[in-house]
C-alpha positions as CSV (number, residue, x, y, z in Angstrom):
1,M,-7.7,-33.9,23.8
2,S,-4.4,-32.6,22.4
3,F,-3.0,-29.1,22.6
4,K,-0.5,-27.1,20.5
5,R,0.8,-23.6,20.9
6,F,0.3,-21.3,17.9
7,D,3.2,-19.5,16.3
8,P,3.0,-15.9,15.2
9,E,2.8,-16.8,11.5
10,D,-0.4,-18.9,12.3
11,F,-2.4,-15.6,12.6
12,L,-3.6,-13.3,9.9
13,V,-5.9,-10.2,10.2
14,S,-8.1,-9.3,7.2
15,A,-10.8,-6.8,6.4
16,D,-13.6,-7.4,3.9
17,S,-16.1,-4.8,2.7
18,I,-19.8,-5.9,2.6
19,T,-22.2,-3.9,0.4
20,A,-26.0,-3.7,0.6
21,G,-28.8,-1.4,-0.1
22,A,-29.4,1.5,2.3
23,W,-33.2,1.0,2.6
24,A,-35.5,-1.4,4.3
25,N,-34.8,-5.1,3.5
26,N,-31.4,-4.1,2.0
27,A,-33.1,-2.5,-1.0
28,S,-31.0,-0.2,-3.1
29,T,-33.9,1.9,-4.5
30,L,-36.5,3.7,-2.5
31,T,-39.8,4.4,-4.3
32,G,-43.2,5.5,-3.1
33,I,-42.5,7.5,0.1
34,F,-45.0,8.7,2.8
35,K,-45.2,11.2,5.6
36,N,-47.5,11.0,8.6
37,S,-49.6,14.1,9.1
38,T,-49.8,13.4,12.8
39,Q,-46.0,13.5,13.2
40,V,-45.8,16.6,11.0
41,S,-48.3,18.5,13.2
42,S,-46.7,17.3,16.4
43,D,-43.9,19.1,18.3
44,S,-41.3,17.0,16.5
45,G,-42.7,18.1,13.2
46,K,-41.3,21.6,14.0
47,Y,-37.9,20.2,13.7
48,Y,-38.1,17.4,11.1
49,V,-40.3,15.3,8.9
50,S,-40.1,11.5,9.2
51,V,-40.4,9.7,5.8
52,Y,-41.7,6.2,5.6
53,N,-41.9,3.5,2.8
54,N,-45.5,2.6,3.5
55,G,-48.8,4.1,4.5
56,A,-48.8,2.3,7.8
57,Y,-46.0,4.6,9.0
58,N,-44.2,1.9,10.9
59,D,-40.8,2.0,9.2
60,V,-38.9,5.3,9.0
61,Q,-36.4,5.4,6.1
62,F,-35.0,8.9,6.5
63,N,-35.8,12.3,8.1
64,I,-35.9,15.8,6.5
65,A,-34.8,18.9,8.4
66,Y,-34.2,22.5,7.6
67,G,-31.6,24.6,9.4
68,D,-31.0,28.3,9.4
69,S,-28.5,30.1,11.6
70,H,-30.8,33.1,11.8
71,G,-33.8,31.1,12.8
72,S,-35.8,31.9,9.7
73,G,-38.3,29.4,8.3
74,S,-40.0,28.6,11.7
75,I,-41.8,30.3,14.5
76,P,-39.5,31.7,17.3
77,Y,-39.6,30.0,20.7
78,N,-40.2,33.5,22.2
79,S,-41.5,36.4,20.2
80,N,-39.3,38.7,22.3
81,I,-36.1,36.8,21.3
82,A,-35.3,37.0,17.6
83,G,-33.4,34.3,15.8
84,K,-34.1,31.5,18.2
85,S,-36.4,28.9,16.7
86,P,-36.5,25.2,15.7
87,T,-34.5,26.0,12.5
88,S,-31.7,27.7,14.5
89,T,-31.6,24.7,16.8
90,I,-31.3,22.3,13.8
91,Y,-28.5,24.5,12.4
92,G,-26.6,24.5,15.7
93,Q,-26.9,20.7,16.0
94,F,-25.5,20.0,12.6
95,Q,-22.9,22.7,13.1
96,N,-21.5,20.8,16.1
97,I,-21.8,17.4,14.5
98,V,-20.3,18.2,11.1
99,L,-18.1,21.3,11.7
100,G,-17.3,21.1,15.4
101,D,-17.3,24.9,15.5
102,E,-20.3,26.9,16.4
103,N,-18.8,30.0,14.7
104,T,-18.4,28.5,11.3
105,D,-20.9,28.4,8.4
106,F,-21.2,25.6,5.9
107,I,-19.4,25.8,2.6
108,F,-21.0,24.2,-0.5
109,G,-18.3,24.1,-3.1
110,D,-17.3,27.8,-3.3
111,L,-20.5,29.1,-1.6
112,T,-20.7,29.9,2.1
113,S,-24.2,29.3,3.4
114,S,-26.0,29.9,6.7
115,R,-28.8,27.5,5.8
116,F,-29.3,24.0,4.5
117,Y,-31.7,21.1,4.1
118,A,-30.7,17.9,5.8
119,L,-31.5,14.3,4.9
120,T,-30.5,11.8,7.6
121,V,-30.9,8.1,6.6
122,D,-32.3,6.1,9.5
123,R,-29.4,4.3,11.2
124,S,-31.1,0.9,11.2
125,K,-31.3,1.0,7.4
126,F,-27.6,1.0,6.5
127,K,-24.5,-0.9,7.6
128,G,-21.3,0.9,8.7
129,N,-21.7,3.9,6.4
130,L,-23.2,5.0,3.1
131,L,-21.3,3.9,0.1
132,P,-19.8,6.8,-1.9
133,G,-20.3,6.7,-5.7
134,T,-23.6,4.8,-5.6
135,M,-26.2,7.5,-5.0
136,T,-28.7,8.9,-7.4
137,L,-31.0,11.4,-5.7
138,T,-33.7,12.8,-8.1
139,L,-35.6,15.9,-7.1
140,T,-38.6,17.6,-8.7
141,S,-40.7,20.6,-7.6
142,G,-43.2,23.2,-8.7
143,S,-42.9,24.5,-12.2
144,T,-40.0,22.2,-13.0
145,A,-41.8,18.9,-12.2
146,G,-41.2,17.9,-15.7
147,N,-37.5,18.8,-15.5
148,P,-36.0,16.9,-12.6
149,I,-32.4,17.1,-11.5
150,S,-30.3,14.1,-10.4
151,L,-27.7,14.5,-7.7
152,T,-24.7,12.3,-6.7
153,D,-21.4,12.7,-4.8
154,N,-18.1,13.5,-6.5
155,S,-16.1,10.7,-4.8
156,K,-15.2,9.1,-8.1
157,V,-13.6,12.3,-9.5
158,T,-12.1,14.0,-6.5
159,T,-8.3,13.7,-6.3
160,S,-8.2,13.9,-2.5
161,T,-10.7,13.2,0.3
162,T,-11.6,15.9,2.7
163,F,-12.4,15.1,6.4
164,N,-14.1,17.0,9.2
165,E,-15.8,16.2,12.5
166,A,-18.3,13.9,10.6
167,G,-15.6,11.9,8.8
168,R,-15.3,12.0,5.0
169,V,-16.8,14.9,3.1
170,F,-17.8,14.9,-0.6
171,Q,-19.5,17.5,-2.6
172,L,-23.0,16.9,-3.9
173,V,-23.1,17.5,-7.6
174,S,-25.2,17.0,-10.7
175,G,-25.0,13.4,-11.8
176,S,-25.9,9.9,-11.0
177,A,-24.2,6.8,-9.4
178,G,-21.0,8.8,-8.9
179,E,-20.8,9.9,-12.6
180,V,-20.7,13.7,-12.7
181,Y,-22.6,15.7,-15.3
182,T,-20.0,18.3,-15.9
183,G,-21.7,20.5,-18.6
184,D,-20.2,24.0,-18.9
185,Q,-19.1,24.1,-15.2
186,G,-16.8,21.2,-15.4
187,S,-17.6,20.3,-11.8
188,G,-21.3,19.4,-11.6
189,Y,-21.9,22.5,-9.5
190,S,-24.8,24.8,-9.9
191,P,-23.8,27.5,-12.4
192,N,-24.2,30.4,-9.8
193,S,-24.7,28.9,-6.4
194,G,-21.8,26.5,-5.6
195,S,-22.3,22.8,-5.2
196,Y,-25.6,21.2,-4.4
197,G,-24.5,20.3,-0.9
198,L,-22.4,17.9,1.1
199,F,-22.4,14.1,1.1
200,L,-21.4,12.8,4.6
201,P,-21.2,9.0,4.3
202,D,-19.8,8.2,7.7
203,I,-22.8,9.7,9.5
204,G,-25.5,8.8,6.9
205,T,-26.3,12.4,6.2
206,I,-26.7,14.6,3.1
207,L,-26.8,18.4,3.4
208,L,-28.3,20.3,0.5
209,N,-27.7,23.8,-0.6
210,P,-31.0,25.8,-0.7
211,Y,-29.5,28.5,-3.0
212,A,-28.7,25.9,-5.7
213,L,-32.1,24.2,-5.4
214,D,-34.0,27.5,-5.4
215,G,-32.6,28.4,-8.8
216,D,-34.6,27.9,-12.0
217,V,-33.9,25.4,-14.7
218,S,-31.3,27.6,-16.4
219,D,-29.4,27.8,-13.2
220,G,-29.6,24.0,-12.6
221,G,-32.2,24.3,-9.8
222,I,-35.7,23.1,-9.3
223,D,-37.3,26.4,-8.3
224,L,-37.8,25.0,-4.8
225,G,-38.7,28.4,-3.3
226,T,-37.2,28.1,0.2
227,D,-39.4,30.3,2.4
228,N,-37.4,32.3,5.0
229,A,-40.5,33.7,6.7
230,I,-40.5,33.1,10.4
231,D,-44.3,32.8,10.9
232,T,-44.7,29.2,9.7
233,D,-43.2,26.0,11.1
234,A,-42.2,23.1,8.8
235,I,-43.1,24.7,5.5
236,N,-39.6,24.2,4.1
237,T,-39.3,20.6,5.2
238,E,-42.7,19.8,3.7
239,N,-41.9,21.5,0.4
240,F,-38.7,19.5,0.3
241,F,-40.6,16.3,0.9
242,T,-42.6,17.1,-2.2
243,A,-39.4,17.5,-4.2
244,I,-38.1,14.1,-3.0
245,S,-41.4,12.4,-3.4
246,G,-41.7,13.5,-7.0
247,G,-38.2,12.1,-7.7
248,C,-38.9,8.8,-5.9
249,D,-42.1,8.4,-7.9
250,T,-40.2,8.8,-11.2
251,S,-36.8,7.3,-10.6
252,G,-36.5,6.3,-7.0
253,W,-33.7,7.3,-4.6
254,V,-30.8,4.9,-5.3
255,L,-28.3,4.5,-2.5
256,N,-26.1,1.7,-1.1
257,S,-24.2,1.2,2.1
258,Q,-21.1,-0.7,3.1
259,E,-19.5,-2.3,6.2
260,S,-15.9,-3.2,6.8
261,L,-15.9,-6.6,8.5
262,A,-12.6,-7.5,10.3
263,S,-11.7,-11.1,10.4
264,D,-9.0,-13.0,12.2
265,F,-7.7,-16.1,10.4
266,V,-6.1,-18.8,12.6
267,F,-4.2,-21.6,10.8
268,V,-4.3,-24.8,12.8
269,R,-1.6,-27.1,11.6
270,A,-1.5,-30.8,12.4
271,R,1.8,-32.3,11.2
272,N,2.2,-36.0,10.3
273,S,3.5,-36.9,13.8
274,E,0.8,-35.0,15.7
275,F,-2.8,-35.7,16.8
276,N,-2.6,-39.3,15.8
277,Y,-3.7,-40.6,19.2
278,S,-7.0,-39.7,20.9
279,A,-7.9,-39.2,24.6
280,N,-11.3,-40.6,23.8
281,P,-12.1,-43.5,26.2
282,S,-12.8,-45.8,23.2
283,F,-9.2,-45.4,22.1
284,S,-7.6,-46.9,25.1
285,S,-8.4,-49.2,28.0
286,G,-7.0,-50.3,31.3
287,S,-5.4,-48.4,34.1
288,V,-2.2,-47.8,32.1
289,G,-4.0,-46.6,29.0
290,D,-3.3,-49.5,26.7
291,V,-4.5,-49.0,23.1
292,S,-7.8,-50.8,22.7
293,F,-7.0,-52.1,19.2
294,T,-3.6,-53.7,18.5
295,E,-3.7,-52.5,14.9
296,F,-3.6,-48.9,16.3
297,I,-0.3,-49.4,18.1
298,N,1.9,-48.8,15.1
299,S,-0.7,-47.3,12.8
300,P,-3.2,-45.3,14.8
301,Q,-6.1,-43.3,13.2
302,T,-8.1,-40.5,14.6
303,F,-10.8,-38.3,13.2
304,I,-10.6,-34.5,13.9
305,T,-14.1,-33.0,14.4
306,T,-13.5,-29.8,16.4
307,V,-10.8,-27.2,16.9
308,G,-10.8,-25.4,20.2
309,L,-8.9,-22.1,20.7
310,Y,-7.6,-21.7,24.3
311,N,-5.6,-18.9,26.1
312,D,-2.6,-19.5,28.4
313,E,-5.0,-20.1,31.3
314,N,-6.5,-23.0,29.5
315,E,-9.8,-21.2,29.0
316,L,-11.7,-22.1,25.9
317,L,-12.2,-18.9,23.8
318,A,-13.8,-20.3,20.6
319,T,-14.6,-23.5,18.9
320,A,-14.7,-24.4,15.2
321,K,-16.7,-27.4,13.9
322,L,-15.5,-29.1,10.8
323,S,-18.2,-29.9,8.2
324,K,-17.2,-33.6,8.4
325,P,-14.6,-35.6,10.4
326,L,-11.1,-35.3,9.1
327,K,-9.1,-38.6,9.1
328,K,-5.6,-38.3,10.5
329,D,-2.7,-40.8,10.8
330,F,1.1,-40.8,10.4
331,T,0.9,-40.5,6.7
332,K,-1.2,-37.3,6.6
333,E,-0.9,-33.7,7.5
334,A,-3.8,-31.3,8.0
335,L,-4.2,-27.6,7.8
336,V,-7.5,-26.1,9.2
337,R,-8.2,-22.5,8.6
338,V,-10.4,-21.0,11.3
339,K,-12.1,-17.6,10.6
340,L,-13.2,-15.4,13.4
341,D,-15.5,-12.5,12.5
342,F,-16.1,-9.5,14.7
């Protein structure tokens, strides 16, 4: 076994981006979604609706929630305490996660809103984060079932990226696959109700603006009819499920994810004068280590099969196996590139 200390120029750090679909089995398009009535009617159903890609209800793809700072849209925890209900809890949770300030409302484009719909993609379905510029979310509902709207993020057209507690923030606008349908607005926003929401790729979340979705066709909405009554749990999340289900049936929900994979490259160099003799017992014989074959005295040959990486304490940290033995003698130099992925 022979050792050689690495030089600083023998190391290189690189980052590659890996892209895949955001749904089960790395699929880019989600079609045919299902909800479990048992889950909807359970205590958790007061807070969110889990959405599956099959009727066996064994693989959650995303969850739907509705948040309202005033607690509207669900039954209060205590009839004597107004404004405290599952929807106010949802609002507070996302307020902390996204805004980091319990006294701040959400801003959708140029509209300040105290309520939203939330779509959270199941963490096991995507890689490091959702990939901006790839989403097409189609929604249909009620009287506009024949006039669906398509939503995407504005990452391809924005001149600067905004950040908050949740990481990058993009506006949700009318369009598909990152291409914005500008129309008369020039921005892809709803004509009278700001943007359609926020796209938060780093936490796998999309917040949608109820005011934009509640508008009729002329206002760029789907007449969703968000109900702010406080005597019914989960009515808004179930209505929104219908809107997404209709879109998935017609066009599917298209969305990709990405992951940055850091790699360390180590360049192992064997110059012509190095690594030509082996410590393998078959290479030498006798107590003084005579070369077993006289022809190897002046013209030795070895075959490199493995590269080991050691620290200064002579501890083996990693090994790299060559695909086939590499012949080495005084007439040859070798350069082996070892890639370490983390």
